[in-house]
C-alpha positions, -999 to +999 in steps of 0.1 A: +000+000+000+029+024+008+045+017-025+012+024-042+009+058-025+045+066-035+039+057-071+007+078-071+026+108-056+054+104-081+030+105-110+012+136-096+046+153-092+056+144-127+023+157-141+027+189-121+062+193-134+050+188-170+023+214-165+047+239-150+071+234-179+042+236-204+031+269-189+066+283-190+071+272-226+037+285-237+045+319-221+078+321-239+062+311-272+034+337-268+060+364-259+081+355-289+051+354-312+040+387-299+074+403-307+075+387-341+040+401-349+052+435-336+083+434-359+060+424-388+036+452-382+065+477-378+080+466-411+047+468-429+039+503-414+073+517-422+074+502-457+039+514-466+045+549-452+078+553-471+064+538-503+033+559-504+040+591-486+077+595-494+081+578-527+046+588-539+037+553-552+002+539-553-010+523-521-021+490-537+012+487-556+032+492-524+011+466-505+013+440-532+049+446-544+067+456-512+047+447-481+034+413-489+058+401-515+072+367-506+059+370-470+048+338-452+011+331-452+007+336-414+020+371-416+000+383-446-032+390-425-029+427-418-052+457-415-040+491-427-050+527-424-034+556-441-042+591-427-027+612-454-038+645-438-018+636-407+010+618-424+003+587-404+001+549-412-013+523-389-009+486-393-021+456-372-011+420-381-034+391-372-055+416-353-027+424-329+005+445-325-006+479-339+024+499-350+024+535-363+047+552-388+048+590-391+058+609-423+077+642-419+086+663-450+123+660-457+128+632-432+106+605-446+090+580-422+098+571-387+083+544-365+065+557-334+085+536-309+090+545-272+076+580-280+045+597-293+034+612-326+033+647-309+069+643-297+081+633-331+065+664-346+081+686-320+115+669-327+113+683-362+098+716-354+129+737-362+138+716-393+130+732-426+126+707-454+144+716-486+124+731-514+121+708-545+151+712-567+143+729-600+146+706-629+176+717-650+177+713-687+214+705-686+226+670-693+229+646-664+248+646-640+247+684-638+210+685-648+180+663-653+182+658-690+192+623-702+198+617-739+211+581-742+233+581-774+223+557-802+258+545-804+289+548-782+324+543-795+336+508-786+303+498-770+282+470-785+247+484-783+230+451-789+248+434-761+242+463-738+204+463-745+203+425-741+220+426-707+197+453-694+166+435-708+177+403-692+179+420-658+141+425-660+133+390-671+117+365-647+132+331-654+121+316-621+085+322-610+094+309-575+122+334-570+112+366-587+139+392-595+115+422-594+141+445-610+129+481-607+157+501-622+189+498-641+211+528-649+244+524-667+269+553-667+300+552-690+325+580-689+301+603-670+271+599-693+240+576-689+242+552-718+214+528-708+184+531-685+153+511-678+125+510-652+100+485-640+062+490-639+051+519-616+087+531-613+104+560-631+134+583-631+118+604-603+108+575-580+127+574-547+140+539-541+153+522-509+190+514-509+191+494-477+227+488-467+240+511-495+234+537-469+265+525-452+285+540-480+266+573-475+278+571-439+313+567-452+309+598-473+294+619-445+322+608-422+346+620-449+330+654-449+334+657-411+370+646-413+377+673-440+362+699-416+384+687-387+352+676-367+361+640-366+392+618-370+395+582-380+414+573-348+390+591-325+378+567-298+359+571-264+329+577-286+300+571-262+294+579-226+286+543-216+320+532-230+340+557-210+340+538-177+373+528-162+386+497-178+358+494-204+375+480-235+348+494-257+364+528-252+391+517-276+367+514-305+375+541-331+356+557-360+378+536-383+369+504-365+332+512-370+337+520-407+356+487-412+333+466-390+360+454-367+346+468-334+343+433-319+308+441-306+285+411-301+260+417-330+245+385-344+246+376-380+223+396-404+190+379-410+200+351-386+165+348-372+132+367-371+143+386-339+179+392-349+197+422-335+193+442-367+155+436-368+152+445-331+173+476-337+152+488-367+117+477-357+115+473-319+138+500-305+132+537-306+169+546-301+191+526-325+224+541-312+217+534-275+207+498-284+239+492-304+261+509-278+247+485-251+263+455-268+293+439-251+325+428-269+325+393-284+361+397-295+390+421-289+387+454-308+402+450-343+408+413-339+379+401-361+357+413-389+319+411-387+296+428-411+267+445-391+243+473-392+249+479-355+284+493-362+270+516-389+243+529-364+270+536-339+289+556-366+257+576-372+257+584-335+293+594-335+286+617-364+257+633-345+280+642-317+306+656-341+281+677-359+268+691-326+242+718-322+205+713-325+185+684-339+176+705-369+213+710-376+219+672-376+188+666-398+200+691-424+237+681-424+236+653-451+220+676-476+242+706-471+275+687-467+270+661-494+237+657-514+233+693-527+270+695-536+267+666-561+232+672-573+218+642-553+189+663-543+163+635-541+181+617-513+165+612-479+179+594-448+151+584-424+157+588-387+147+566-357+124+579-330+153+593-310+164+614-340+194+593-352+198+587-389+190+550-398+214+553-427+225+516-424+190+507-437+167+536-447+183+558-473+162+566-503+171+583-537+162+580-573+182+556-594+199+585-612+209+600-579+223+566-567+243+568-600+256+603-591+268+589-558+287+561-575+302+587-599+315+606-569+335+575-558+346+568-594+360+604-595+380+599-563+357+621-542+357+650-566+326+665-582+338+684-613+364+708-599+353+706-562+367+681-537+338+667-517+357+639-499+392+644-484+421+636-507+430+599-503+396+591-487+384+568-514+418+551-517+418+545-479+382+532-481+392+507-507+421+493-486+411+457-476+401+454-439+421+428-420+402+395-413+376+403-441+393+379-465+399+408-488+362+414-495+355+446-475+371+480-471+356+508-451+319+511-461+326+496-495+326+460-507+356+449-527+340+416-537+304+404-538+300+383-506+287+348-506+256+356-486+245+379-514+252+354-541+230+324-553+239+290-538+255+279-570+268+311-587+278+312-624+316+310-631+327+345-640+356+369-633+349+406-627+375+433-630+399+434-600+394+471-595+356+469-592+340+478-559+305+479-547+277+495-526+254+466-518+220+464-500+193+439-490+169+426-517+195+430-545+204+467-544+237+476-560+259+505-572+289+489-589+319+511-597+345+498-622+373+524-627+391+504-655+360+506-677+349+541-664+316+525-655+290+530-628+261+505-628+230+509-606+205+480-601+176+484-578+148+459-571+131+436-546+147+402-549+138+386-516+145+349-522+181+338-524+191+329-559+166+353-575+193+378-584+230+374-592+249+407-592+280+391-606+262+374-635+245+406-645+277+426-644+296+399-663+269+400-690+269+438-691+307+440-693+307+421-726+292+452-742+322+472-731+349+448-740+364+472-766+354+505-749+384+508-726+386+533-697 
């Protein structure tokens, strides 16, 4: 009888333990699911706001082509409201997780995170959005007129057209390319240009991580003014404690992604550091600065948007002054000086530029930006970036296997290539600005080429930068530099 009672008690204890574990697991799953839904709603709200209110595209097109494209079935059930008179977008996913995005002229869209709509409006109160730039009749890049020549010496027009047309083809219906723009610049002139449905020369398009190169350029302008140095460290208050090794992280370490901070791999999971930073946190700089070291400073290379966000924070401190002064700096120091007047960098709720992800410009303005780097930081007879800046940015970063410089890619990395890429060899002097979903500005000095490709290629294998460039370069085999 005693053994029977012991057996009964043991079974009850086991059942109770299972129930406790089940409750704990269920709580964790629900919390995780809630955060995933919040990320999804934030992504949808931000994407819809920027696509409709900033880029001025149709609501239905943005929802179909941007918001829901290739999304899993469970996250496709959303409710949306656009309050155009208030510049506000509201999204709920699966009936939960309402997120808001606010449009402010000249600043694009910002998620209302850890703040209020009223506070965000007040934040931009003293910021004056730039007036629309007058459309000049001068030839691009000085003006807006583009007259692609019928023939170009040494360029095979048939091969050029075929390569551009192929970029818009859809050979695999399960992995759509969704190419939206291709602009080819040779010797400072646009020689080929094509756009997808609903997109045109005046449409602002998201560059994603190509904004990291914009940060490189803005850092260069601050260095030229003596407001920042590459070896400057002790960048953030929370790193200045006695014995904190993060105090050794310099501006150059952030540019080269060798900070040693513990950011997880990009797109590693639904709640990766970069997704939390962009869609769950109101202050991207504070979030990134809170990371601990995973490796000694300078001892390893790790590509991350966190390092770029920290660079935006260091720039903010160097610029100094009011919030309005920071908001207007990219335009007065860089964009207006090279005619890249469509460009907008969207900030987070704390007022930090989210340049690692949310920089918008027309395809022609992205081409202007590439031309600046092709010209060694010069724009006509004006030096925009310090002498030697581009050369330094192209010096391979230790531990990167020769594929990364400082805000520029020296090779197309494996995680942005198809699983079984074609066998091709691109010019050794080529370098790249690359972004999520297949964004690219390729600069090839030996051929005097700048190539822009923008689109929304979400599935791996849908787009191959290298194969496209290899095909395009055949047209310029006899053109020379």
